[in-house]
C-alpha positions as CSV (number, residue, x, y, z in Angstrom):
1,M,29.7,17.8,28.5
2,A,26.6,17.1,26.3
3,K,23.8,15.0,27.9
4,P,23.1,11.5,26.3
5,I,20.1,10.9,24.4
6,K,17.9,8.6,26.5
7,R,14.3,8.5,26.0
8,V,12.7,10.0,22.9
9,G,9.0,10.0,21.3
10,V,7.4,9.1,18.3
11,A,4.1,11.2,17.6
12,S,2.0,8.6,15.5
13,S,-1.8,8.5,14.9
14,E,-0.9,4.2,13.9
15,P,1.2,3.1,16.5
16,E,1.3,-0.1,15.3
17,G,1.7,1.2,11.2
18,W,4.6,0.0,9.3
19,E,6.4,3.3,9.2
20,T,6.1,4.0,13.0
21,S,7.3,0.1,13.7
22,R,10.3,0.8,11.7
23,V,11.2,4.0,12.7
24,V,10.7,2.5,16.5
25,A,13.0,-0.3,15.7
26,E,15.7,1.8,14.3
27,I,15.4,4.0,17.5
28,Q,15.5,1.0,19.9
29,R,18.7,-0.3,18.2
30,R,20.5,2.6,19.5
31,N,19.5,1.5,23.0
32,I,17.5,4.4,23.3
33,E,14.2,4.2,25.0
34,C,10.8,5.2,22.5
35,V,7.7,6.4,23.7
36,V,5.2,6.0,21.0
37,F,1.9,8.5,21.4
38,D,-1.0,9.5,19.6
39,V,-1.4,12.9,20.1
40,T,-5.2,12.8,20.2
41,E,-4.7,10.8,23.5
42,T,-2.4,13.5,25.1
43,V,-4.0,15.3,28.1
44,V,-2.2,18.8,28.7
45,R,-2.9,20.9,32.0
46,V,-1.8,24.4,33.0
47,G,-1.6,26.1,36.6
48,G,0.4,23.3,38.3
49,K,3.5,23.5,39.4
50,K,5.3,22.6,36.2
51,P,4.0,22.1,32.5
52,H,1.8,18.9,32.0
53,A,1.6,17.0,28.9
54,Q,0.7,13.5,29.6
55,Y,0.2,10.2,27.3
56,K,-1.6,7.6,29.4
57,K,1.3,6.6,32.1
58,E,3.9,8.7,30.2
59,D,5.1,12.2,31.0
60,L,6.1,13.6,27.4
61,T,7.9,17.0,28.8
62,T,10.6,14.8,29.8
63,L,11.3,13.2,26.3
64,D,14.8,14.3,24.9
65,G,13.1,14.6,21.2
66,I,10.2,13.9,19.2
67,F,10.0,12.4,16.0
68,T,6.5,13.4,14.2
69,R,5.5,10.4,12.3
70,A,1.8,11.9,11.8
71,V,-0.6,14.3,13.2
72,P,-4.3,13.0,12.5
73,G,-6.8,15.5,10.9
74,G,-10.2,16.3,12.9
75,S,-12.4,19.1,13.7
76,L,-11.0,22.8,14.1
77,E,-10.7,22.8,17.6
78,Q,-9.5,19.0,17.5
79,V,-6.5,20.0,15.4
80,I,-5.5,23.1,17.1
81,L,-5.4,21.5,20.5
82,R,-3.1,18.9,18.7
83,M,-0.6,21.5,17.2
84,D,-0.9,23.8,20.5
85,T,0.2,20.3,22.5
86,L,3.5,19.8,20.1
87,H,4.0,23.6,20.0
88,C,4.1,23.9,23.8
89,L,6.4,20.7,24.3
90,E,9.0,22.3,21.7
91,R,8.8,25.5,24.0
92,L,9.9,23.4,26.8
93,G,13.2,22.7,24.7
94,I,12.1,19.5,23.4
95,P,13.6,19.4,19.7
96,F,11.3,18.1,16.8
97,M,11.3,16.6,13.5
98,N,9.5,17.8,11.7
99,R,8.9,20.7,13.7
100,P,5.3,22.1,14.7
101,H,5.5,25.2,12.7
102,S,6.6,23.5,9.6
103,I,3.9,20.6,9.6
104,E,1.2,23.5,9.7
105,K,2.7,25.0,6.5
106,A,2.7,21.5,4.8
107,V,-0.7,20.5,6.0
108,D,-2.3,23.4,4.3
109,K,-2.5,22.8,0.5
110,Y,-3.1,26.7,-0.2
111,Y,-0.4,28.1,1.9
112,T,2.3,25.4,0.8
113,L,1.7,26.2,-3.0
114,R,1.7,30.0,-2.2
115,L,5.2,29.5,-0.3
116,L,6.8,27.4,-3.2
117,E,5.1,30.4,-5.8
118,L,7.1,33.1,-3.9
119,A,10.2,31.0,-4.1
120,G,9.8,30.8,-7.9
121,I,9.0,27.1,-7.8
122,P,6.5,25.7,-10.7
123,V,3.0,24.9,-9.1
124,P,-0.3,24.3,-11.2
125,R,-2.9,27.0,-11.4
126,T,-4.8,26.7,-8.2
127,T,-7.8,28.7,-7.1
128,V,-8.9,28.8,-3.3
129,T,-12.8,30.2,-2.3
130,Q,-15.6,29.8,-0.5
131,Y,-18.2,30.3,-2.7
132,T,-19.6,28.4,-5.9
133,R,-19.6,31.3,-8.2
134,D,-15.8,31.7,-7.7
135,A,-15.2,28.1,-8.0
136,L,-17.2,27.8,-11.3
137,R,-14.9,31.0,-12.9
138,A,-12.1,29.2,-11.9
139,F,-13.5,25.8,-13.6
140,R,-14.4,27.8,-16.9
141,R,-10.8,28.8,-17.1
142,Y,-9.4,25.4,-16.4
143,K,-12.0,23.4,-18.1
144,D,-10.7,20.6,-16.2
145,A,-9.9,20.5,-12.9
146,V,-9.2,18.4,-9.7
147,V,-10.9,19.5,-6.6
148,K,-9.2,18.5,-3.1
149,P,-9.5,19.0,0.4
150,L,-7.6,22.0,1.4
151,F,-6.4,19.6,4.5
152,G,-5.9,16.1,3.7
153,S,-3.3,13.6,2.5
154,G,-3.2,10.1,0.5
155,G,-5.8,11.4,-2.0
156,V,-8.6,11.2,0.1
157,G,-11.5,13.3,-1.0
158,M,-10.1,14.3,-4.3
159,T,-12.6,14.9,-7.3
160,R,-11.9,15.4,-10.8
161,V,-14.3,17.8,-12.7
162,S,-14.8,18.0,-16.4
163,D,-18.4,18.6,-16.8
164,P,-19.9,22.0,-15.9
165,E,-23.1,20.6,-14.5
166,T,-21.0,18.1,-12.5
167,A,-18.7,20.8,-11.0
168,R,-21.7,22.9,-10.4
169,R,-23.1,20.4,-8.0
170,V,-19.9,19.7,-6.8
171,F,-19.1,23.2,-5.9
172,R,-22.9,23.7,-4.3
173,A,-22.5,20.5,-2.1
174,L,-19.1,21.9,-0.8
175,E,-20.5,25.6,-0.3
176,A,-23.6,23.8,2.0
177,S,-21.3,22.1,4.1
178,R,-19.2,25.1,4.6
179,Y,-16.0,23.7,3.0
180,V,-13.3,25.4,1.5
181,M,-13.2,24.9,-2.4
182,Y,-9.7,24.1,-3.4
183,V,-10.0,23.8,-7.3
184,Q,-6.4,23.2,-9.6
185,E,-6.4,23.2,-13.1
186,F,-5.7,19.4,-14.1
187,L,-2.4,19.1,-16.5
188,E,-1.8,15.9,-18.4
189,H,0.6,13.4,-16.6
190,G,0.2,10.0,-18.2
191,N,-1.3,8.7,-14.9
192,Q,1.8,8.8,-13.2
193,D,4.1,11.1,-11.1
194,I,7.5,11.3,-9.4
195,R,7.6,11.0,-5.7
196,V,10.9,12.3,-4.2
197,F,11.8,11.5,-0.2
198,V,14.1,14.5,1.1
199,I,16.0,13.7,4.2
200,G,18.1,16.3,5.9
201,G,18.6,18.6,2.9
202,E,19.4,15.8,0.8
203,A,17.1,13.6,-1.9
204,V,17.6,10.4,-1.0
205,A,15.2,8.2,-3.2
206,G,12.8,8.4,-5.7
207,M,10.2,6.8,-7.4
208,Y,7.5,6.8,-9.9
209,R,3.6,6.4,-8.7
210,I,1.9,4.6,-11.8
211,G,-1.6,4.6,-11.4
212,S,-4.7,3.1,-13.4
213,D,-6.3,6.5,-13.5
214,W,-5.3,9.9,-13.0
215,K,-5.2,9.5,-9.2
216,T,-1.3,8.0,-8.6
217,T,-1.3,7.7,-4.5
218,I,-0.4,4.4,-3.4
219,R,-3.2,4.6,-1.2
220,H,-5.4,4.5,-4.6
221,G,-3.6,1.5,-6.0
222,A,-0.7,3.0,-7.9
223,E,2.4,1.0,-8.7
224,P,5.6,2.3,-7.5
225,Q,8.5,2.0,-10.0
226,P,12.3,2.5,-9.5
227,Y,13.2,6.2,-10.6
228,K,17.1,7.2,-10.8
229,L,16.8,10.9,-9.7
230,T,18.2,13.5,-12.1
231,P,20.0,16.5,-10.4
232,A,17.8,19.0,-11.7
233,L,14.9,17.3,-10.1
234,A,17.0,16.4,-6.8
235,D,17.6,20.0,-6.4
236,L,14.1,21.0,-7.0
237,A,12.8,18.7,-4.3
238,V,15.5,19.7,-2.0
239,H,14.2,23.4,-2.3
240,C,10.7,22.6,-1.7
241,A,11.6,20.7,1.6
242,E,13.9,24.2,2.6
243,V,11.0,26.6,1.8
244,I,8.4,24.5,3.8
245,G,11.2,24.1,6.5
246,L,10.9,20.2,6.7
247,E,13.7,18.2,7.9
248,Y,12.1,15.0,5.7
249,T,9.4,15.0,3.3
250,G,7.8,13.3,0.1
251,V,7.7,15.9,-2.8
252,D,5.0,15.1,-5.4
253,I,6.2,16.4,-8.8
254,L,4.5,16.0,-12.3
255,E,6.1,15.9,-15.5
256,T,4.1,17.5,-17.8
257,A,4.4,19.6,-21.4
258,Q,4.9,22.7,-19.4
259,G,8.0,21.1,-17.7
260,L,8.2,19.9,-14.1
261,V,5.5,20.9,-11.7
262,V,5.4,20.3,-7.8
263,T,1.8,19.7,-6.5
264,E,2.2,18.8,-2.9
265,V,5.0,18.8,0.1
266,N,4.0,16.4,2.5
267,S,5.0,16.6,6.3
268,S,4.3,13.2,7.3
269,S,5.1,11.1,4.0
270,G,4.9,7.5,4.2
271,W,7.5,5.8,2.6
272,Q,6.3,1.6,2.3
273,G,5.8,2.0,-1.3
274,L,8.8,3.8,-2.0
275,Q,11.1,1.3,0.2
276,Q,9.9,-1.3,-2.2
277,V,11.7,0.0,-4.9
278,T,15.1,1.3,-3.5
279,D,18.0,-0.1,-1.6
280,I,18.1,2.5,0.6
281,N,16.9,2.1,4.0
282,I,15.0,4.8,4.8
283,A,13.9,4.1,8.2
284,Q,17.5,3.8,9.0
285,R,18.3,7.3,7.1
286,L,15.5,9.0,9.0
287,V,16.7,8.1,12.4
288,D,20.5,8.8,11.5
289,R,19.2,12.2,10.6
290,F,16.9,12.5,13.9
291,I,19.5,11.8,16.2
292,E,21.4,14.3,14.3
293,V,18.7,17.1,14.7
294,I,18.2,16.2,18.8
295,T,21.7,15.9,19.6
296,P,22.3,19.0,22.1
297,S,25.4,19.9,20.9
298,S,24.2,20.4,17.8
299,N,20.5,21.6,18.5
300,Q,20.1,25.0,17.7
301,M,16.6,25.8,16.9
302,P,15.9,28.5,14.6
303,E,13.1,30.9,15.4
304,S,9.6,29.7,14.4
């Protein structure tokens, strides 16, 4: 007989955040104890009688499953430690949604686009380099480009450059600070894109995000508007989720003169804006899938 699920964790950098609080409420509604923990405050040790991963007074090694809401950025060492902690918890047999190795794919914009391209999914022309000279060559090809941080979300740090001298200054500043230059061709999209939310291999809802300028993230003030998913768009978003290995994700898609183009596949997608324009209870659907994933009788974790 399968062991009942009694105690699970939610990894979140915003324990009181809108999305986190709704996931926690849905879990508790099922009479399951829920531990919300910030992986940045988790302490891990080796060399003892048993594996140790602790958040305040909570022993994370005894959890029956972990819902990864968000893993925050930081220095390279900090990010590696945070992901190592999640990997080690998974190695102990704790099932995840989303899994650590899938999060690692999704947070790296270059790796995500490369995997999508190899799977035949349309993506924007993009150049990634560490040197100004190569970034300028890419800019001259694209003539109008968006420069993004390799790691990041919510549109933070994005800059559009269409002037050669401005591009040169931006690239030199990034090189001097030892950043990677992620230079993506700007595609005209009418200041709007489509966010499709995928859960467990199903596109459950979508929305237009309509901005006052070329940035279309809700964080930058874009307005969510209802969007009725077409079969083609739903299939495209599901395919993206499968390629990256995500149980839940928000897929960002542009409607361009060249057709549909995927710009990002997010591993810790928010849905506050989407919930405003859909009758589907997204938190409920997420937790339904989470319980399916971590149920012992059905939990057969694939190889990383």
